[in-house]
All heavy atoms as a GROMACS GRO file, in nm:
protein
  560
    1MET      N    1  -0.451   1.299   0.112
    1MET     CA    2  -0.364   1.205   0.045
    1MET      C    3  -0.362   1.240  -0.103
    1MET      O    4  -0.466   1.263  -0.164
    1MET     CB    5  -0.416   1.063   0.066
    1MET     CG    6  -0.335   0.959  -0.004
    1MET     SD    7  -0.392   0.792   0.023
    1MET     CE    8  -0.535   0.787  -0.082
    2GLU      N    9  -0.244   1.243  -0.159
    2GLU     CA   10  -0.226   1.268  -0.302
    2GLU      C   11  -0.166   1.144  -0.366
    2GLU      O   12  -0.058   1.100  -0.328
    2GLU     CB   13  -0.133   1.387  -0.324
    2GLU     CG   14  -0.100   1.413  -0.468
    2GLU     CD   15   0.007   1.520  -0.486
    2GLU    OE1   16   0.040   1.589  -0.388
    2GLU    OE2   17   0.058   1.531  -0.597
    3VAL      N   18  -0.238   1.085  -0.462
    3VAL     CA   19  -0.187   0.967  -0.533
    3VAL      C   20  -0.094   1.015  -0.643
    3VAL      O   21  -0.133   1.093  -0.729
    3VAL     CB   22  -0.303   0.883  -0.592
    3VAL    CG1   23  -0.248   0.766  -0.671
    3VAL    CG2   24  -0.396   0.836  -0.482
    4ILE      N   25   0.030   0.968  -0.638
    4ILE     CA   26   0.130   1.003  -0.739
    4ILE      C   27   0.124   0.905  -0.855
    4ILE      O   28   0.135   0.943  -0.971
    4ILE     CB   29   0.272   1.001  -0.679
    4ILE    CG1   30   0.279   1.095  -0.561
    4ILE    CG2   31   0.376   1.036  -0.783
    4ILE    CD1   32   0.403   1.073  -0.478
    5ALA      N   33   0.108   0.775  -0.821
    5ALA     CA   34   0.108   0.672  -0.924
    5ALA      C   35   0.032   0.549  -0.877
    5ALA      O   36   0.036   0.515  -0.759
    5ALA     CB   37   0.251   0.632  -0.960
    6ASP      N   38  -0.038   0.487  -0.969
    6ASP     CA   39  -0.098   0.355  -0.947
    6ASP      C   40   0.000   0.254  -1.003
    6ASP      O   41   0.034   0.257  -1.120
    6ASP     CB   42  -0.232   0.344  -1.018
    6ASP     CG   43  -0.341   0.425  -0.950
    6ASP    OD1   44  -0.358   0.408  -0.828
    6ASP    OD2   45  -0.408   0.505  -1.018
    7LEU      N   46   0.047   0.165  -0.916
    7LEU     CA   47   0.144   0.065  -0.956
    7LEU      C   48   0.072  -0.062  -1.003
    7LEU      O   49  -0.042  -0.087  -0.963
    7LEU     CB   50   0.238   0.035  -0.840
    7LEU     CG   51   0.306   0.159  -0.779
    7LEU    CD1   52   0.383   0.123  -0.654
    7LEU    CD2   53   0.396   0.226  -0.881
    8ALA      N   54   0.138  -0.140  -1.084
    8ALA     CA   55   0.077  -0.261  -1.142
    8ALA      C   56   0.044  -0.362  -1.033
    8ALA      O   57   0.120  -0.382  -0.938
    8ALA     CB   58   0.172  -0.323  -1.243
    9VAL      N   59  -0.073  -0.426  -1.048
    9VAL     CA   60  -0.121  -0.527  -0.954
    9VAL      C   61  -0.158  -0.653  -1.031
    9VAL      O   62  -0.221  -0.646  -1.136
    9VAL     CB   63  -0.245  -0.476  -0.878
    9VAL    CG1   64  -0.304  -0.583  -0.791
    9VAL    CG2   65  -0.211  -0.355  -0.794
   10ASN      N   66  -0.117  -0.769  -0.978
   10ASN     CA   67  -0.153  -0.897  -1.038
   10ASN      C   68  -0.301  -0.922  -1.010
   10ASN      O   69  -0.342  -0.928  -0.894
   10ASN     CB   70  -0.067  -1.008  -0.977
   10ASN     CG   71  -0.097  -1.144  -1.034
   10ASN    OD1   72  -0.200  -1.167  -1.097
   10ASN    ND2   73  -0.007  -1.237  -1.010
   11SER      N   74  -0.381  -0.938  -1.112
   11SER     CA   75  -0.525  -0.953  -1.095
   11SER      C   76  -0.564  -1.081  -1.020
   11SER      O   77  -0.675  -1.093  -0.971
   11SER     CB   78  -0.595  -0.949  -1.231
   11SER     OG   79  -0.550  -1.057  -1.311
   12LYS      N   80  -0.472  -1.177  -1.011
   12LYS     CA   81  -0.503  -1.303  -0.942
   12LYS      C   82  -0.462  -1.302  -0.795
   12LYS      O   83  -0.487  -1.398  -0.724
   12LYS     CB   84  -0.434  -1.419  -1.014
   12LYS     CG   85  -0.490  -1.440  -1.153
   12LYS     CD   86  -0.424  -1.556  -1.222
   12LYS     CE   87  -0.483  -1.569  -1.362
   12LYS     NZ   88  -0.428  -1.681  -1.434
   13SER      N   89  -0.399  -1.194  -0.748
   13SER     CA   90  -0.356  -1.188  -0.609
   13SER      C   91  -0.465  -1.124  -0.522
   13SER      O   92  -0.563  -1.070  -0.573
   13SER     CB   93  -0.225  -1.108  -0.596
   13SER     OG   94  -0.250  -0.970  -0.602
   14LYS      N   95  -0.445  -1.127  -0.392
   14LYS     CA   96  -0.538  -1.064  -0.299
   14LYS      C   97  -0.516  -0.913  -0.291
   14LYS      O   98  -0.595  -0.842  -0.232
   14LYS     CB   99  -0.523  -1.126  -0.160
   14LYS     CG  100  -0.572  -1.269  -0.154
   14LYS     CD  101  -0.568  -1.320  -0.011
   14LYS     CE  102  -0.613  -1.463  -0.005
   14LYS     NZ  103  -0.757  -1.477   0.003
   15VAL      N  104  -0.410  -0.864  -0.353
   15VAL     CA  105  -0.381  -0.720  -0.354
   15VAL      C  106  -0.477  -0.653  -0.452
   15VAL      O  107  -0.485  -0.690  -0.569
   15VAL     CB  108  -0.234  -0.693  -0.393
   15VAL    CG1  109  -0.208  -0.544  -0.406
   15VAL    CG2  110  -0.140  -0.756  -0.292
   16LYS      N  111  -0.548  -0.554  -0.402
   16LYS     CA  112  -0.646  -0.482  -0.485
   16LYS      C  113  -0.589  -0.353  -0.543
   16LYS      O  114  -0.623  -0.314  -0.654
   16LYS     CB  115  -0.772  -0.449  -0.404
   16LYS     CG  116  -0.837  -0.571  -0.342
   16LYS     CD  117  -0.873  -0.673  -0.446
   16LYS     CE  118  -0.932  -0.798  -0.383
   16LYS     NZ  119  -0.925  -0.913  -0.467
   17LYS      N  120  -0.503  -0.283  -0.464
   17LYS     CA  121  -0.441  -0.159  -0.509
   17LYS      C  122  -0.298  -0.152  -0.458
   17LYS      O  123  -0.268  -0.199  -0.349
   17LYS     CB  124  -0.514  -0.036  -0.453
   17LYS     CG  125  -0.645  -0.005  -0.514
   17LYS     CD  126  -0.696   0.128  -0.456
   17LYS     CE  127  -0.840   0.151  -0.490
   17LYS     NZ  128  -0.890   0.274  -0.425
   18ASP      N  129  -0.213  -0.090  -0.538
   18ASP     CA  130  -0.075  -0.062  -0.498
   18ASP      C  131  -0.047   0.078  -0.551
   18ASP      O  132  -0.044   0.099  -0.673
   18ASP     CB  133   0.019  -0.166  -0.559
   18ASP     CG  134   0.163  -0.152  -0.510
   18ASP    OD1  135   0.188  -0.070  -0.420
   18ASP    OD2  136   0.249  -0.225  -0.562
   19GLN      N  137  -0.031   0.175  -0.460
   19GLN     CA  138  -0.017   0.314  -0.502
   19GLN      C  139   0.101   0.381  -0.433
   19GLN      O  140   0.136   0.347  -0.321
   19GLN     CB  141  -0.144   0.393  -0.465
   19GLN     CG  142  -0.269   0.342  -0.532
   19GLN     CD  143  -0.393   0.412  -0.481
   19GLN    OE1  144  -0.414   0.421  -0.361
   19GLN    NE2  145  -0.473   0.461  -0.574
   20MET      N  146   0.159   0.479  -0.502
   20MET     CA  147   0.259   0.566  -0.444
   20MET      C  148   0.185   0.695  -0.408
   20MET      O  149   0.117   0.753  -0.493
   20MET     CB  150   0.370   0.595  -0.544
   20MET     CG  151   0.485   0.674  -0.485
   20MET     SD  152   0.614   0.714  -0.606
   20MET     CE  153   0.663   0.552  -0.661
   21VAL      N  154   0.197   0.738  -0.280
   21VAL     CA  155   0.118   0.852  -0.232
   21VAL      C  156   0.202   0.946  -0.146
   21VAL      O  157   0.306   0.909  -0.093
   21VAL     CB  158  -0.003   0.805  -0.148
   21VAL    CG1  159  -0.094   0.715  -0.228
   21VAL    CG2  160   0.040   0.737  -0.020
   22TYR      N  161   0.152   1.068  -0.134
   22TYR     CA  162   0.199   1.163  -0.033
   22TYR      C  163   0.085   1.178   0.066
   22TYR      O  164  -0.032   1.190   0.026
   22TYR     CB  165   0.228   1.300  -0.094
   22TYR     CG  166   0.360   1.311  -0.166
   22TYR    CD1  167   0.364   1.334  -0.302
   22TYR    CD2  168   0.480   1.301  -0.097
   22TYR    CE1  169   0.484   1.345  -0.369
   22TYR    CE2  170   0.601   1.310  -0.163
   22TYR     CZ  171   0.602   1.333  -0.299
   22TYR     OH  172   0.722   1.343  -0.365
   23LEU      N  173   0.117   1.181   0.195
   23LEU     CA  174   0.017   1.204   0.298
   23LEU      C  175   0.029   1.348   0.346
   23LEU      O  176   0.138   1.404   0.350
   23LEU     CB  177   0.035   1.109   0.416
   23LEU     CG  178   0.019   0.960   0.385
   23LEU    CD1  179   0.040   0.879   0.513
   23LEU    CD2  180  -0.116   0.930   0.325
   24GLY      N  181  -0.084   1.409   0.383
   24GLY     CA  182  -0.086   1.545   0.434
   24GLY      C  183  -0.132   1.644   0.330
   24GLY      O  184  -0.156   1.611   0.215
   25LYS      N  185  -0.145   1.770   0.378
   25LYS     CA  186  -0.190   1.878   0.289
   25LYS      C  187  -0.070   1.958   0.241
   25LYS      O  188   0.031   1.970   0.311
   25LYS     CB  189  -0.286   1.970   0.363
   25LYS     CG  190  -0.418   1.907   0.393
   25LYS     CD  191  -0.513   2.010   0.449
   25LYS     CE  192  -0.651   1.948   0.466
   25LYS     NZ  193  -0.750   2.048   0.502
   26ASP      N  194  -0.085   2.018   0.122
   26ASP     CA  195   0.021   2.100   0.065
   26ASP      C  196   0.067   2.207   0.164
   26ASP      O  197  -0.014   2.268   0.232
   26ASP     CB  198  -0.025   2.168  -0.065
   26ASP     CG  199  -0.036   2.070  -0.180
   26ASP    OD1  200   0.037   1.970  -0.178
   26ASP    OD2  201  -0.116   2.094  -0.271
   27GLY      N  202   0.197   2.226   0.169
   27GLY     CA  203   0.252   2.333   0.250
   27GLY      C  204   0.271   2.299   0.396
   27GLY      O  205   0.383   2.297   0.446
   28VAL      N  206   0.165   2.270   0.468
   28VAL     CA  207   0.173   2.257   0.613
   28VAL      C  208   0.213   2.118   0.659
   28VAL      O  209   0.312   2.101   0.730
   28VAL     CB  210   0.037   2.296   0.678
   28VAL    CG1  211   0.045   2.286   0.828
   28VAL    CG2  212  -0.003   2.436   0.635
   29THR      N  213   0.138   2.016   0.621
   29THR     CA  214   0.160   1.882   0.676
   29THR      C  215   0.199   1.777   0.572
   29THR      O  216   0.213   1.662   0.605
   29THR     CB  217   0.034   1.832   0.749
   29THR    OG1  218  -0.074   1.831   0.657
   29THR    CG2  219   0.000   1.921   0.867
   30LYS      N  220   0.215   1.818   0.447
   30LYS     CA  221   0.248   1.722   0.342
   30LYS      C  222   0.387   1.663   0.364
   30LYS      O  223   0.484   1.736   0.387
   30LYS     CB  224   0.241   1.787   0.205
   30LYS     CG  225   0.260   1.691   0.091
   30LYS     CD  226   0.238   1.760  -0.041
   30LYS     CE  227   0.261   1.668  -0.157
   30LYS     NZ  228   0.241   1.738  -0.284
   31MET      N  229   0.396   1.533   0.359
   31MET     CA  230   0.524   1.464   0.379
   31MET      C  231   0.618   1.493   0.262
   31MET      O  232   0.574   1.515   0.150
   31MET     CB  233   0.500   1.314   0.392
   31MET     CG  234   0.418   1.278   0.514
   31MET     SD  235   0.398   1.100   0.533
   31MET     CE  236   0.562   1.056   0.588
   32LYS      N  237   0.747   1.492   0.292
   32LYS     CA  238   0.848   1.521   0.190
   32LYS      C  239   0.878   1.400   0.102
   32LYS      O  240   0.922   1.414  -0.012
   32LYS     CB  241   0.976   1.569   0.255
   32LYS     CG  242   0.962   1.702   0.322
   32LYS     CD  243   1.091   1.746   0.385
   32LYS     CE  244   1.071   1.878   0.456
   32LYS     NZ  245   1.191   1.924   0.522
   33HIS      N  246   0.857   1.280   0.157
   33HIS     CA  247   0.890   1.157   0.085
   33HIS      C  248   0.763   1.077   0.060
   33HIS      O  249   0.676   1.068   0.147
   33HIS     CB  250   0.990   1.074   0.165
   33HIS     CG  251   1.116   1.148   0.194
   33HIS    ND1  252   1.211   1.173   0.099
   33HIS    CD2  253   1.161   1.206   0.307
   33HIS    CE1  254   1.311   1.241   0.152
   33HIS    NE2  255   1.282   1.263   0.279
   34PRO      N  256   0.752   1.014  -0.056
   34PRO     CA  257   0.633   0.934  -0.086
   34PRO      C  258   0.628   0.805  -0.004
   34PRO      O  259   0.731   0.755   0.041
   34PRO     CB  260   0.645   0.904  -0.235
   34PRO     CG  261   0.791   0.910  -0.261
   34PRO     CD  262   0.847   1.012  -0.167
   35LEU      N  263   0.509   0.754   0.013
   35LEU     CA  264   0.486   0.626   0.079
   35LEU      C  265   0.413   0.535  -0.017
   35LEU      O  266   0.362   0.578  -0.120
   35LEU     CB  267   0.403   0.646   0.206
   35LEU     CG  268   0.468   0.725   0.317
   35LEU    CD1  269   0.368   0.752   0.428
   35LEU    CD2  270   0.590   0.653   0.371
   36ARG      N  271   0.405   0.411   0.020
   36ARG     CA  272   0.335   0.311  -0.060
   36ARG      C  273   0.210   0.269   0.015
   36ARG      O  274   0.216   0.235   0.133
   36ARG     CB  275   0.427   0.192  -0.080
   36ARG     CG  276   0.378   0.093  -0.179
   36ARG     CD  277   0.488  -0.005  -0.203
   36ARG     NE  278   0.451  -0.105  -0.300
   36ARG     CZ  279   0.523  -0.210  -0.327
   36ARG    NH1  280   0.638  -0.229  -0.264
   36ARG    NH2  281   0.483  -0.298  -0.416
   37LEU      N  282   0.096   0.276  -0.053
   37LEU     CA  283  -0.032   0.239   0.005
   37LEU      C  284  -0.081   0.114  -0.068
   37LEU      O  285  -0.106   0.118  -0.188
   37LEU     CB  286  -0.132   0.353  -0.011
   37LEU     CG  287  -0.266   0.329   0.054
   37LEU    CD1  288  -0.267   0.398   0.190
   37LEU    CD2  289  -0.376   0.387  -0.030
   38ILE      N  290  -0.091   0.004   0.006
   38ILE     CA  291  -0.133  -0.124  -0.051
   38ILE      C  292  -0.266  -0.163   0.012
   38ILE      O  293  -0.278  -0.165   0.134
   38ILE     CB  294  -0.029  -0.234  -0.024
   38ILE    CG1  295   0.105  -0.195  -0.088
   38ILE    CG2  296  -0.078  -0.369  -0.075
   38ILE    CD1  297   0.221  -0.283  -0.046
   39THR      N  298  -0.365  -0.190  -0.070
   39THR     CA  299  -0.494  -0.238  -0.022
   39THR      C  300  -0.504  -0.385  -0.057
   39THR      O  301  -0.490  -0.423  -0.173
   39THR     CB  302  -0.611  -0.160  -0.085
   39THR    OG1  303  -0.591  -0.020  -0.060
   39THR    CG2  304  -0.744  -0.203  -0.027
   40THR      N  305  -0.527  -0.469   0.044
   40THR     CA  306  -0.530  -0.613   0.027
   40THR      C  307  -0.642  -0.672   0.113
   40THR      O  308  -0.725  -0.597   0.162
   40THR     CB  309  -0.392  -0.675   0.062
   40THR    OG1  310  -0.392  -0.812   0.031
   40THR    CG2  311  -0.354  -0.653   0.206
   41GLU      N  312  -0.644  -0.804   0.130
   41GLU     CA  313  -0.745  -0.871   0.212
   41GLU      C  314  -0.676  -0.957   0.318
   41GLU      O  315  -0.570  -1.013   0.293
   41GLU     CB  316  -0.831  -0.964   0.127
   41GLU     CG  317  -0.916  -0.895   0.025
   41GLU     CD  318  -0.996  -0.994  -0.058
   41GLU    OE1  319  -0.970  -1.117  -0.050
   41GLU    OE2  320  -1.082  -0.949  -0.133
   42ASP      N  321  -0.742  -0.968   0.436
   42ASP     CA  322  -0.689  -1.059   0.538
   42ASP      C  323  -0.739  -1.200   0.509
   42ASP      O  324  -0.801  -1.225   0.405
   42ASP     CB  325  -0.725  -1.011   0.679
   42ASP     CG  326  -0.874  -1.017   0.710
   42ASP    OD1  327  -0.952  -1.076   0.632
   42ASP    OD2  328  -0.913  -0.961   0.814
   43THR      N  329  -0.714  -1.293   0.600
   43THR     CA  330  -0.751  -1.434   0.576
   43THR      C  331  -0.901  -1.455   0.573
   43THR      O  332  -0.947  -1.557   0.523
   43THR     CB  333  -0.688  -1.524   0.684
   43THR    OG1  334  -0.726  -1.476   0.813
   43THR    CG2  335  -0.538  -1.527   0.673
   44GLN      N  336  -0.980  -1.360   0.627
   44GLN     CA  337  -1.126  -1.370   0.623
   44GLN      C  338  -1.186  -1.288   0.508
   44GLN      O  339  -1.307  -1.274   0.499
   44GLN     CB  340  -1.188  -1.324   0.755
   44GLN     CG  341  -1.181  -1.426   0.868
   44GLN     CD  342  -1.042  -1.434   0.928
   44GLN    OE1  343  -0.978  -1.332   0.949
   44GLN    NE2  344  -0.996  -1.554   0.956
   45GLY      N  345  -1.101  -1.230   0.424
   45GLY     CA  346  -1.150  -1.151   0.311
   45GLY      C  347  -1.182  -1.007   0.345
   45GLY      O  348  -1.238  -0.935   0.262
   46GLN      N  349  -1.146  -0.962   0.466
   46GLN     CA  350  -1.171  -0.825   0.507
   46GLN      C  351  -1.059  -0.734   0.453
   46GLN      O  352  -0.943  -0.775   0.447
   46GLN     CB  353  -1.176  -0.814   0.660
   46GLN     CG  354  -1.289  -0.893   0.723
   46GLN     CD  355  -1.425  -0.844   0.675
   46GLN    OE1  356  -1.453  -0.725   0.677
   46GLN    NE2  357  -1.507  -0.936   0.629
   47PRO      N  358  -1.093  -0.611   0.417
   47PRO     CA  359  -0.990  -0.521   0.363
   47PRO      C  360  -0.885  -0.482   0.467
   47PRO      O  361  -0.917  -0.462   0.584
   47PRO     CB  362  -1.068  -0.399   0.317
   47PRO     CG  363  -1.200  -0.408   0.384
   47PRO     CD  364  -1.225  -0.550   0.420
   48VAL      N  365  -0.761  -0.473   0.422
   48VAL     CA  366  -0.649  -0.429   0.504
   48VAL      C  367  -0.571  -0.327   0.422
   48VAL      O  368  -0.541  -0.352   0.305
   48VAL     CB  369  -0.556  -0.547   0.540
   48VAL    CG1  370  -0.432  -0.499   0.613
   48VAL    CG2  371  -0.629  -0.651   0.622
   49VAL      N  372  -0.540  -0.213   0.483
   49VAL     CA  373  -0.461  -0.110   0.417
   49VAL      C  374  -0.324  -0.106   0.483
   49VAL      O  375  -0.314  -0.090   0.605
   49VAL     CB  376  -0.530   0.027   0.424
   49VAL    CG1  377  -0.445   0.134   0.359
   49VAL    CG2  378  -0.668   0.020   0.358
   50ILE      N  379  -0.221  -0.119   0.403
   50ILE     CA  380  -0.083  -0.117   0.451
   50ILE      C  381  -0.016   0.010   0.398
   50ILE      O  382  -0.021   0.037   0.278
   50ILE     CB  383  -0.005  -0.240   0.400
   50ILE    CG1  384  -0.074  -0.369   0.446
   50ILE    CG2  385   0.140  -0.235   0.446
   50ILE    CD1  386  -0.027  -0.493   0.373
   51VAL      N  387   0.045   0.086   0.489
   51VAL     CA  388   0.123   0.203   0.449
   51VAL      C  389   0.267   0.173   0.486
   51VAL      O  390   0.298   0.141   0.600
   51VAL     CB  391   0.074   0.330   0.522
   51VAL    CG1  392   0.159   0.450   0.482
   51VAL    CG2  393  -0.073   0.356   0.492
   52THR      N  394   0.356   0.182   0.388
   52THR     CA  395   0.496   0.147   0.409
   52THR      C  396   0.586   0.236   0.324
   52THR      O  397   0.540   0.299   0.228
   52THR     CB  398   0.520  -0.002   0.374
   52THR    OG1  399   0.657  -0.034   0.400
   52THR    CG2  400   0.486  -0.033   0.230
   53ASN      N  401   0.712   0.240   0.360
   53ASN     CA  402   0.810   0.309   0.277
   53ASN      C  403   0.895   0.210   0.198
   53ASN      O  404   0.995   0.245   0.138
   53ASN     CB  405   0.899   0.401   0.362
   53ASN     CG  406   0.981   0.325   0.463
   53ASN    OD1  407   0.963   0.206   0.484
   53ASN    ND2  408   1.072   0.396   0.529
   54ASP      N  409   0.854   0.084   0.197
   54ASP     CA  410   0.926  -0.022   0.126
   54ASP      C  411   0.878  -0.029  -0.020
   54ASP      O  412   0.766  -0.069  -0.047
   54ASP     CB  413   0.903  -0.157   0.194
   54ASP     CG  414   0.990  -0.268   0.136
   54ASP    OD1  415   1.025  -0.261   0.017
   54ASP    OD2  416   1.022  -0.361   0.211
   55PHE      N  417   0.964   0.014  -0.110
   55PHE     CA  418   0.934   0.008  -0.253
   55PHE      C  419   1.011  -0.105  -0.321
   55PHE      O  420   1.004  -0.121  -0.442
   55PHE     CB  421   0.965   0.142  -0.321
   55PHE     CG  422   0.868   0.250  -0.286
   55PHE    CD1  423   0.893   0.336  -0.180
   55PHE    CD2  424   0.752   0.267  -0.358
   55PHE    CE1  425   0.804   0.437  -0.147
   55PHE    CE2  426   0.661   0.367  -0.326
   55PHE     CZ  427   0.688   0.452  -0.221
   56GLU      N  428   1.086  -0.182  -0.242
   56GLU     CA  429   1.168  -0.290  -0.296
   56GLU      C  430   1.090  -0.421  -0.313
   56GLU      O  431   1.099  -0.486  -0.417
   56GLU     CB  432   1.289  -0.315  -0.205
   56GLU     CG  433   1.380  -0.195  -0.189
   56GLU     CD  434   1.454  -0.158  -0.316
   56GLU    OE1  435   1.498  -0.250  -0.387
   56GLU    OE2  436   1.465  -0.038  -0.344
   57LEU      N  437   1.016  -0.460  -0.209
   57LEU     CA  438   0.940  -0.586  -0.214
   57LEU      C  439   0.816  -0.570  -0.301
   57LEU      O  440   0.761  -0.461  -0.315
   57LEU     CB  441   0.898  -0.629  -0.074
   57LEU     CG  442   1.009  -0.670   0.022
   57LEU    CD1  443   0.950  -0.702   0.159
   57LEU    CD2  444   1.084  -0.790  -0.031
   58LYS      N  445   0.770  -0.681  -0.357
   58LYS     CA  446   0.646  -0.681  -0.434
   58LYS      C  447   0.528  -0.663  -0.339
   58LYS      O  448   0.534  -0.702  -0.221
   58LYS     CB  449   0.629  -0.814  -0.508
   58LYS     CG  450   0.732  -0.836  -0.616
   58LYS     CD  451   0.709  -0.969  -0.683
   58LYS     CE  452   0.814  -0.994  -0.789
   58LYS     NZ  453   0.793  -1.122  -0.856
   59ALA      N  454   0.419  -0.606  -0.389
   59ALA     CA  455   0.299  -0.586  -0.307
   59ALA      C  456   0.248  -0.718  -0.251
   59ALA      O  457   0.203  -0.724  -0.136
   59ALA     CB  458   0.191  -0.518  -0.390
   60GLU      N  459   0.258  -0.825  -0.329
   60GLU     CA  460   0.211  -0.956  -0.283
   60GLU      C  461   0.294  -1.005  -0.165
   60GLU      O  462   0.242  -1.065  -0.071
   60GLU     CB  463   0.216  -1.059  -0.397
   60GLU     CG  464   0.113  -1.036  -0.505
   60GLU     CD  465   0.153  -0.930  -0.607
   60GLU    OE1  466   0.269  -0.880  -0.604
   60GLU    OE2  467   0.068  -0.892  -0.688
   61GLU      N  468   0.426  -0.979  -0.168
   61GLU     CA  469   0.513  -1.020  -0.059
   61GLU      C  470   0.479  -0.944   0.070
   61GLU      O  471   0.468  -1.003   0.178
   61GLU     CB  472   0.660  -0.995  -0.094
   61GLU     CG  473   0.712  -1.087  -0.203
   61GLU     CD  474   0.853  -1.051  -0.246
   61GLU    OE1  475   0.874  -0.936  -0.291
   61GLU    OE2  476   0.940  -1.137  -0.234
   62LEU      N  477   0.460  -0.813   0.058
   62LEU     CA  478   0.424  -0.733   0.175
   62LEU      C  479   0.288  -0.774   0.229
   62LEU      O  480   0.269  -0.783   0.350
   62LEU     CB  481   0.424  -0.584   0.139
   62LEU     CG  482   0.562  -0.525   0.116
   62LEU    CD1  483   0.551  -0.389   0.048
   62LEU    CD2  484   0.638  -0.514   0.246
   63SER      N  485   0.196  -0.803   0.140
   63SER     CA  486   0.063  -0.848   0.181
   63SER      C  487   0.072  -0.977   0.262
   63SER      O  488   0.007  -0.991   0.366
   63SER     CB  489  -0.024  -0.868   0.057
   63SER     OG  490  -0.149  -0.920   0.090
   64GLU      N  491   0.153  -1.072   0.216
   64GLU     CA  492   0.170  -1.199   0.286
   64GLU      C  493   0.235  -1.180   0.423
   64GLU      O  494   0.197  -1.244   0.520
   64GLU     CB  495   0.252  -1.297   0.202
   64GLU     CG  496   0.175  -1.359   0.088
   64GLU     CD  497   0.055  -1.439   0.134
   64GLU    OE1  498   0.066  -1.517   0.230
   64GLU    OE2  499  -0.052  -1.422   0.074
   65ILE      N  500   0.334  -1.092   0.430
   65ILE     CA  501   0.400  -1.064   0.558
   65ILE      C  502   0.298  -1.015   0.660
   65ILE      O  503   0.293  -1.065   0.773
   65ILE     CB  504   0.513  -0.962   0.540
   65ILE    CG1  505   0.629  -1.024   0.463
   65ILE    CG2  506   0.560  -0.907   0.675
   65ILE    CD1  507   0.734  -0.924   0.416
   66TYR      N  508   0.216  -0.920   0.623
   66TYR     CA  509   0.116  -0.865   0.716
   66TYR      C  510   0.004  -0.964   0.743
   66TYR      O  511  -0.049  -0.970   0.854
   66TYR     CB  512   0.062  -0.732   0.665
   66TYR     CG  513   0.156  -0.619   0.692
   66TYR    CD1  514   0.259  -0.588   0.604
   66TYR    CD2  515   0.146  -0.545   0.808
   66TYR    CE1  516   0.348  -0.485   0.629
   66TYR    CE2  517   0.233  -0.441   0.835
   66TYR     CZ  518   0.334  -0.412   0.745
   66TYR     OH  519   0.421  -0.310   0.772
   67ARG      N  520  -0.035  -1.042   0.644
   67ARG     CA  521  -0.142  -1.139   0.661
   67ARG      C  522  -0.103  -1.247   0.761
   67ARG      O  523  -0.187  -1.299   0.835
   67ARG     CB  524  -0.179  -1.203   0.527
   67ARG     CG  525  -0.302  -1.290   0.531
   67ARG     CD  526  -0.344  -1.345   0.396
   67ARG     NE  527  -0.380  -1.238   0.304
   67ARG     CZ  528  -0.307  -1.201   0.198
   67ARG    NH1  529  -0.197  -1.263   0.168
   67ARG    NH2  530  -0.348  -1.102   0.122
   68ASN      N  531   0.024  -1.282   0.766
   68ASN     CA  532   0.071  -1.390   0.852
   68ASN      C  533   0.116  -1.343   0.990
   68ASN      O  534   0.161  -1.424   1.070
   68ASN     CB  535   0.183  -1.468   0.782
   68ASN     CG  536   0.131  -1.544   0.662
   68ASN    OD1  537   0.025  -1.605   0.669
   68ASN    ND2  538   0.202  -1.538   0.553
   69ARG      N  539   0.106  -1.213   1.017
   69ARG     CA  540   0.142  -1.163   1.150
   69ARG      C  541   0.034  -1.200   1.250
   69ARG      O  542  -0.083  -1.208   1.217
   69ARG     CB  543   0.155  -1.011   1.149
   69ARG     CG  544   0.283  -0.965   1.090
   69ARG     CD  545   0.298  -0.819   1.108
   69ARG     NE  546   0.433  -0.781   1.069
   69ARG     CZ  547   0.480  -0.658   1.077
   69ARG    NH1  548   0.404  -0.563   1.123
   69ARG    NH2  549   0.600  -0.633   1.041
   70ARG      N  550   0.074  -1.218   1.374
   70ARG     CA  551  -0.022  -1.250   1.480
   70ARG      C  552  -0.008  -1.154   1.592
   70ARG      O  553   0.084  -1.100   1.624
   70ARG     CB  554  -0.003  -1.392   1.529
   70ARG     CG  555  -0.038  -1.489   1.420
   70ARG     CD  556  -0.022  -1.627   1.469
   70ARG     NE  557  -0.052  -1.713   1.356
   70ARG     CZ  558  -0.104  -1.830   1.369
   70ARG    NH1  559  -0.131  -1.878   1.486
   70ARG    NH2  560  -0.127  -1.904   1.264
   0.00000   0.00000   0.00000
């Protein structure tokens, strides 16, 4: 994984990291398009890592969507 950018995170939210990344190794398996890697917490405070191609919604919104899934 190659981190391209660390995106701004609200220090009061459950989101710990919001990053733009490439997955894979150079040349052979590296993806052509960047993804978003969000590290957050579930309702019990356990870490959850979300990988998405959605750069439109805020990290907090995506975190809530996944936190409320059953």
